[in-house]
C-alpha positions in Angstrom: 39.0 108.5 -26.9 38.9 105.0 -25.5 36.4 104.0 -28.0 38.4 105.3 -31.0 41.6 103.5 -29.7 39.7 100.2 -29.2 38.3 100.4 -32.7 41.7 101.0 -34.2 43.1 98.0 -32.2 40.4 95.7 -33.5 41.0 96.8 -37.1 44.7 96.1 -36.7 44.0 92.7 -35.4 41.6 91.8 -38.3 44.2 93.0 -40.9 46.9 90.9 -39.2 44.7 87.8 -39.3 43.8 88.4 -43.0 47.4 88.8 -44.1 48.3 85.6 -42.2 45.6 83.7 -44.0 46.7 84.9 -47.4 50.3 83.9 -46.7 49.2 80.4 -45.5 47.1 79.9 -48.6 49.9 80.9 -50.9 52.4 78.6 -49.2 50.0 75.6 -49.1 50.5 72.7 -51.6 48.3 72.9 -54.7 45.2 70.5 -54.8 43.1 69.5 -57.8 39.9 71.6 -58.3 36.7 70.1 -57.1 34.8 68.3 -59.9 32.1 70.2 -61.6 28.6 69.1 -60.7 27.2 66.4 -63.1 24.8 67.6 -65.7 21.7 65.8 -66.7 21.3 64.7 -70.3 18.5 66.5 -72.1 16.3 65.4 -75.0 16.3 67.6 -78.0 13.0 68.7 -79.5 11.6 66.1 -81.9 12.3 66.7 -85.5 12.2 64.9 -88.9 13.2 61.2 -88.8 16.6 61.9 -90.4 19.7 59.8 -89.7 22.7 61.7 -88.4 25.6 61.4 -90.9 28.3 59.4 -89.2 29.9 57.6 -92.1 33.6 57.9 -92.5 34.5 56.4 -95.9 37.3 53.9 -95.8 40.5 54.6 -97.8 40.2 52.8 -101.1 42.8 50.1 -101.8 42.0 50.3 -105.5 44.0 53.1 -107.2 41.4 53.5 -110.0 38.5 53.9 -107.5 40.6 56.2 -105.3 41.1 58.4 -108.3 37.3 58.5 -108.9 36.8 59.7 -105.3 39.5 62.3 -105.7 38.1 63.7 -108.9 34.5 63.5 -107.6 35.5 65.7 -104.6 37.0 68.3 -107.0 33.7 68.3 -109.0 32.1 69.1 -105.7 28.5 68.4 -106.7 26.1 65.9 -108.1 22.6 66.7 -109.6 20.0 64.0 -109.3 16.7 63.8 -111.1 14.6 61.7 -108.7 11.1 60.4 -108.2 11.8 58.6 -104.8 14.2 60.9 -103.0 11.5 63.1 -101.5 10.8 64.4 -98.0 12.8 63.0 -95.1 14.5 60.5 -97.5 15.8 63.2 -99.7 17.1 65.2 -96.8 18.7 62.2 -95.2 20.4 61.2 -98.4 21.8 64.6 -99.2 23.0 65.3 -95.7 24.6 61.8 -95.3 26.4 61.9 -98.6 27.7 65.4 -98.2 28.8 64.4 -94.6 30.7 61.5 -96.0 32.5 63.1 -98.9 31.9 66.8 -98.8 30.1 66.7 -102.1 26.8 68.5 -102.4 23.9 66.4 -103.6 21.3 68.5 -105.4 18.1 66.5 -105.6 15.4 67.6 -108.1 12.2 65.7 -107.6 9.5 65.0 -110.2 8.1 62.4 -112.5 10.2 60.0 -114.6 8.5 60.8 -117.9 9.2 64.5 -117.4 12.8 63.9 -116.5 13.2 61.6 -119.6 12.2 64.5 -121.8 14.3 66.9 -119.9 17.5 64.8 -120.3 16.8 64.4 -124.0 16.4 68.2 -124.4 19.7 68.8 -122.4 21.6 66.4 -124.6 20.2 67.8 -127.8 21.1 71.4 -126.8 24.4 70.4 -125.3 23.4 72.1 -122.0 23.7 69.2 -119.6 22.6 69.7 -115.9 21.6 66.3 -114.6 24.1 63.6 -113.5 21.8 60.8 -112.3 18.4 59.5 -113.4 16.4 57.9 -110.5 13.0 56.3 -110.5 11.1 53.4 -112.1 12.7 50.6 -114.0 10.4 51.3 -117.0 11.6 54.9 -117.4 15.2 53.9 -116.9 15.0 51.3 -119.6 13.5 53.9 -121.9 16.4 56.2 -121.1 18.9 53.5 -121.9 17.2 52.7 -125.2 17.4 56.4 -126.1 21.1 56.4 -125.5 20.9 58.8 -122.5 22.8 56.7 -119.9 26.4 55.8 -119.1 27.5 52.4 -117.6 28.5 52.1 -113.9 30.1 48.7 -114.0 33.3 50.0 -112.4 31.8 51.1 -109.1 33.3 49.5 -106.0 30.3 47.9 -104.4 29.7 45.6 -107.4 32.8 43.7 -106.5 30.9 42.2 -103.6 27.5 41.3 -105.1 27.1 38.6 -102.6 26.3 41.2 -100.0 23.0 42.0 -101.8 19.6 40.5 -101.2 18.4 41.9 -104.5 21.1 42.0 -107.3 21.9 45.6 -108.3 22.4 44.2 -111.9 19.2 42.2 -111.9 17.6 44.5 -114.5 20.6 45.3 -116.6 23.7 43.1 -116.7 25.6 45.8 -118.6 25.4 48.1 -115.5 23.6 51.1 -117.1 20.7 50.6 -114.7 21.1 49.5 -111.1 18.5 48.4 -108.6 18.4 50.6 -105.5 15.4 49.4 -103.5 12.5 47.0 -103.7 8.8 46.8 -102.9 7.2 43.4 -102.1 3.7 42.5 -103.3 2.4 40.0 -100.7 -1.1 38.9 -99.6 -2.4 40.5 -96.5 -5.1 39.5 -94.0 -7.2 41.3 -91.4 -6.0 39.6 -88.3 -9.4 40.1 -86.6 -11.1 38.2 -89.4 -8.6 35.5 -90.3 -7.1 33.6 -87.3 -3.6 32.0 -87.2 -3.6 28.8 -89.2 -6.6 29.8 -91.4 -4.7 32.0 -93.8 -3.6 30.8 -97.3 -0.2 29.1 -97.4 0.2 29.0 -101.2 -1.2 30.9 -104.2 -3.4 28.0 -105.1 -5.2 28.3 -101.8 -6.8 31.5 -103.1 -8.9 29.3 -105.4 -10.5 27.6 -102.4 -14.3 28.1 -102.5 -14.2 29.5 -98.9 -12.6 32.7 -100.2 -15.1 33.3 -103.0 -16.5 36.8 -102.7 -14.1 37.6 -99.8 -11.0 38.7 -101.6 -10.4 42.4 -102.2 -8.1 43.6 -105.0 -7.2 46.4 -107.3 -9.3 46.8 -110.3 -7.0 45.6 -113.1 -8.7 48.0 -115.5 -7.3 50.9 -113.4 -4.3 49.8 -111.4 -1.0 48.3 -112.5 -0.5 46.4 -109.2 -1.9 43.2 -110.6 0.3 43.6 -113.6 3.4 44.1 -111.5 2.7 41.2 -109.3 1.2 38.5 -111.5 3.3 38.7 -114.7 6.6 37.7 -113.0 4.9 34.8 -111.2 3.5 33.5 -114.5 6.7 34.2 -116.5 8.8 32.4 -113.9 6.5 29.3 -114.0 5.3 29.7 -110.4 1.8 30.3 -111.6 0.0 28.9 -114.6 -2.1 31.1 -116.8 -5.1 29.1 -115.7 -4.7 30.6 -112.3 -5.5 34.0 -113.7 -8.6 32.8 -115.4 -9.7 30.8 -112.3 -9.3 33.9 -110.1 -11.9 35.6 -112.3 -14.4 33.0 -110.9 -13.8 34.0 -107.3 -16.1 37.1 -107.4 -13.3 39.5 -106.4 -14.2 42.7 -104.7 -12.4 45.5 -106.6 -11.1 48.9 -105.3 -9.6 51.8 -107.3 -6.1 51.8 -105.9 -3.6 50.4 -103.4 -4.6 52.7 -100.6 -8.3 51.9 -100.9 -7.6 48.2 -101.0 -5.6 48.2 -97.7 -8.0 50.7 -96.0 -11.0 48.5 -96.7 -9.0 45.5 -95.5 -8.1 47.3 -92.3 -11.7 48.4 -91.8 -12.9 44.8 -92.0 -14.8 45.2 -95.3 -12.9 42.1 -96.6 -10.8 39.5 -94.7 -8.0 39.2 -97.2 -6.3 40.7 -100.2 -4.1 38.8 -102.6 -1.6 41.6 -103.5 -0.6 44.8 -101.8 2.7 46.8 -101.9 4.5 46.9 -98.6 5.1 50.6 -98.8 1.4 51.2 -98.7 0.6 48.5 -96.1 3.4 49.6 -93.8 2.0 53.1 -93.2 -1.4 51.6 -92.4 0.1 49.0 -90.1 2.0 51.7 -88.3 -1.3 53.4 -87.4 -2.3 50.2 -85.5 -4.5 48.6 -88.2 -5.1 44.9 -87.8 -3.3 43.8 -91.0 -0.5 41.4 -91.6 1.5 40.1 -94.6 1.4 36.4 -95.2 4.2 34.5 -97.0 3.5 32.3 -100.0 5.3 28.9 -100.2 6.2 29.6 -103.9 7.5 33.1 -103.3 6.2 36.7 -103.7 6.9 39.3 -106.4 9.1 42.3 -105.7 9.5 45.3 -108.0 12.5 47.5 -107.9 13.4 51.2 -108.3 16.5 52.1 -110.1 19.2 54.7 -110.7 21.6 55.4 -113.5 24.4 57.7 -114.5 23.5 60.1 -117.3 25.7 60.1 -120.3 28.2 63.0 -120.7 27.0 64.6 -117.4 28.9 67.6 -115.9 29.9 65.6 -112.8 30.5 62.0 -114.0 32.8 61.0 -111.1 30.5 62.4 -108.4 27.7 60.5 -110.1 29.6 57.2 -109.9 30.5 57.9 -106.3 26.9 58.7 -105.3 25.6 55.5 -107.0 28.2 53.5 -105.2 27.5 55.2 -101.9 23.7 54.7 -102.2 24.2 51.0 -102.8 26.7 50.7 -99.8 25.5 49.8 -96.3 25.7 53.4 -95.2 23.7 54.7 -98.1 21.1 52.0 -97.9 20.7 52.7 -94.1 20.2 56.5 -94.7 17.7 55.9 -97.5 15.6 53.1 -96.0 15.6 54.3 -92.4 14.0 57.6 -93.5 11.4 55.8 -95.6 10.7 52.8 -93.2 11.4 50.5 -96.1 13.5 47.4 -96.9 17.1 47.7 -98.2 18.5 45.5 -101.0 21.5 44.6 -98.9 21.8 41.6 -96.5 23.9 43.6 -94.0 21.4 46.4 -93.4 18.4 46.4 -91.1 14.9 46.0 -92.5 13.1 49.2 -91.4 9.6 48.1 -92.4 6.8 47.6 -89.8 7.0 44.1 -88.3 3.5 43.3 -89.7 4.8 44.0 -93.2 8.0 42.0 -93.0 8.1 38.5 -94.5 10.4 35.7 -93.3 13.9 35.8 -94.7 13.3 32.3 -96.2 10.5 33.6 -98.6 11.6 33.5 -102.2 11.6 37.0 -103.8 10.6 36.9 -107.5 12.1 40.1 -108.9 10.3 41.9 -111.8 12.8 41.7 -114.6 13.3 43.4 -118.0 11.2 40.7 -119.7 8.3 41.5 -117.4 8.3 45.2 -118.4 8.5 44.8 -122.2 5.7 44.7 -124.8 5.0 41.0 -124.4 4.1 41.6 -120.7 1.7 44.3 -121.7 0.1 42.1 -124.2 -0.2 39.5 -121.5 -2.1 42.0 -119.4 -4.4 43.0 -122.2 -5.1 39.4 -123.1 -5.7 37.8 -119.7 -6.7 40.5 -117.3 -10.3 40.6 -118.6 -10.6 37.1 -117.2 -10.5 38.7 -113.7 -13.7 40.6 -114.1 -15.4 38.4 -116.8 -18.7 37.0 -115.5 
């Protein structure tokens, strides 16, 4: 009996205390909740080297260009026949452009000669698919000659051509073909075999007897690299034609292509090469190879790749907008960051490996239209035999 009464008393007391606590809590002034514990930043799993689209296009002050943008968005798509927009670069370009304007960039990759015939067939049948032709200058010039291209002189970026390191209209002043990127053809040394101060400073230094039998180069009977690099230097007056003949007396070591040249240089099979494209040397330098580009006092050759709007395409305004975007700082960043290459704009970072970059003061001799015509090919056929003539 006692035990049951005691237990009931205890239970009544506990309930009384609980009710009092609830009342006190309800009547107490409200306080801010305690801050949530800080979370540690985590690193996402590594993926492709693709820039995140962050570009917010400015509102155009030009009514005509604003109209191009408006209609381009309604078209909703642009189809690009491309040689260079492959892999990470293609993904970065399509994502960034769509992120900026909401327009899908459909990139179809392949060879320029094949696309040239494809565009001809589309226009002959009246079943047009492609909006943009992208690739080599030579194929672009052929497309223009065939009447397959439309001019892009009214795109917005051309109003500030001073922003460019390489002129977009350097190949075609009429604006049918626009430069989009460049490749430099500079000499390279093996830094283990050529010490600082010993490397050539000008093109004439390659004729020094101490380099005889020590220069590796592309076989000019196989590769076009010599053609790309020497013709503009001769046509611009930087080199005399005698230089080509005299190089034939230097007992050059020949390789079958750009990659073999740079690999043999990296392996120490030769201390120096006269001409190598930076896009090839850059990947080798990134692997830790002891190679480095050396500037020439007279300048170095650069070749360009180009893009153009296709005539009577299904999405003409989207084509213009894409070309304008690719030549803008945002487009150049997306393209060249993904490729680890150099932009044609002054206001965009050079993404090449440090051992491939040349000083900003080095003159760039751009391969022009006159360097790609029949007279240049005749130059090659006439004077290149001097390089291997014994």
